[in-house]
C-alpha positions, 0 to 999 in steps of 0.5 A: 065961180068963187062959191064953187071954189071955196067948196073945192078948197075946203074939201082939198084942205081937208084931204091934205092941206095946201099952202096959199101958192099951191092952192092959187096954182090948183085953183087956176085950172077950173072951169064951170060945167053944168049938165041936165038930169039923166045926162051921160057925161061919160059914156063906155068906151070914151076916155074920160078927159076931166077931174069933176068937182061936184058943186050940186046935183047928183050922179052916179057911175055904172057898169052896163053888162053885155046883157043890158043889166046896169050895176051901179058902182057909186054916185057922186053929189056935193062936195065931192069929185066925180067921174071915172077916175081910172079912165082919166088917170091911166088914159084908158077908155071907160068901162063905166058911164057917168050919168046925172040923175038930177040937174048937176053943177060942177068945176072941172079941170082937164086932167092934162093941166091937173096933172102938170100942176101936181107934177110941179107942185108936191104938195098937189101931187100928195093931196091927189095921192091921199084922195085916191088912198081914202077912195081905195079904202072905201072901195075895199070896204064895199067889196067885203060888204057886197061879198060877205053882208046880208042885205040888211047889213048892207043897208044898214051900213049905207045908213051909217055911211051916209044916212042923207042918201035915201033923200038925195038918191032914188030908192031903185038905184039904191037897191041897185047898188046894194045889189037888193031887189027893189021890193025888198029894199022898199021893206028895209026902208019901212023896217031898218031904223038906225 
């Protein structure tokens, strides 16, 4: 448990530095959790109860429409927070699925405990707000890409943001995430040099 907490500490400090007392309070609420490959951690219709921090593996968040079409919304992998954030924070049933793409390890905290420690310690609440603000900024940038960019520009931006992602995530999920036909995605992999 020591190594995952060190990893979490480095990410938290990069978002919003905490003093030792605040970190000690935050670090006490996390427990190890693991999941097999292709395991659904959270299903649509369930209310998420945990905040996850990924220590190993790759996961995706996706939407499934009434015609069983999937839309990959996001990927999570070491070292990042994971889970269905709107469900956990608003205490509502998820509209999305959180699925492992590879065997995955996490530490996770019950949101009730996370919320309590954030309420008691304003620096933790500020860290949470700063992280959510960064995430929202990324989502807004992604919306512009989805609505305005060509397939090639979406692909180039993905590689600029996360050049390692081609080795982490199966290409069919990356194509779905970008809204590109898998065949065209394969052509872009062979054509585009970054």
